[in-house]
N, C-alpha and C positions, 0 to 999 in steps of 0.2 A: 427411497433414495433421492427423489426430486426435492424433498424438504431440505436437503443439505446444499442446495444451489448457492445460498448466501455465503456459505463457508468457502466454496470453490471460488466464488467471485472475489471474496476478500483476499484469498491467496493469490489470485491472478493480478489483482490491483497492486499488491505489494511486489509481486515478481516484476511487473513492468516498470515500477519505480526503480527497483534494484537494477534491472537491465539498462535503464536510461542513465544510470550513474556512470556508465562508460563514456557518456558524452561530457561529463564533468572532468574526469581524469581517466586516461587509458588504463591505469592500474586497477580500476574498479570493474573488473570483468568477472562476474559470478555466473556460473552455469545454471541452467534450468535444473540439472540433476542435483546440485547442491541445495537449491531452494526447495526442491521436492523432498529431499531428506529432512530439511528443517521443518517443512510442512507436516510430514508424517510423524516426526518426533513430537511436534506440538500436539497432534491428535492423540498420540499414545500417552502423553503426559497430562492430558486434560481429564479431570475427574468425571465420572459418569453422572448423569442427571436423569431423573425420571421423566421430566417433561421435555418435549422436543425444542420448544422455544428457549428454555433454560440451557439446554445442551448446545444449541446453536450460538447463543451469546457467549458461553464459556469457550467454545471452540474458536470463534472469531477473535476473542480477546487473547487467548493463548497463542494462536497463530501469529497475530499481529505483534505481540510482545517478543516471542521467540525469534521470529525472522528479523524484526527490527534490531534487537539486541545483538544478534550474531553478525549481521551485516555492519552495524555501526562500529563494532570492534575493529574492523578492517579499514575504516576510513580515517583520513587525516582529520585532525581536530577542527580545522577550518571548514571542513565540508559536512560535519555532523549536523549543524543547524539547518543547512540546506536540505539534507536528507530528511530530517524531521518534518520540515515544512512540506516537502514533496509527498511524503507518506500521508500526513494529515490532510492536505488539500485533495489528494487523490481519493481518499476515503469520503471526504465531504462532497466532492464533485459527484461521485457515484451515488451518494445518498440524496442528491438534489439540493443540498444545503447551499452549495456554491453553484450558481447558475452558469451556463456557458457564456452568457453575455458578461457577467461579472468577471469570470476567469479571463476572458478575452481582453476586457478592460484593464485588468491587472497586468497582463503580459505585454500589451501593446500600447496602453494609455488611451486617452480619449480619441476617438476617431472623428474627423471633421464630417459634418453633414454636407452633402452636395446639394446646392440649390438648383432646382430644375424649373 
């Protein structure tokens, strides 16, 4: 079971992006229960694979696509690009592709250096 940690992490990454959408618009309030149902549906819909690594890749892909698609349906058109950006960057930040320094720079801009 410990081998499936990456799948649980992917689900939690997407859930927290979905939960943060309420900060964009009060109408975007999705419950953990709803995301858990989508998560379980994605697991059930994913075809089996002999190798664990292949199975994990299929599960992560399926979970990401199913949750993304179902949540995106309920968003205003103007917020869908933001949602896509948040999901993509959250996944890349978790993978270490986007460093915390780069993310901070993107959010806040260049910080002045203090001379001492």
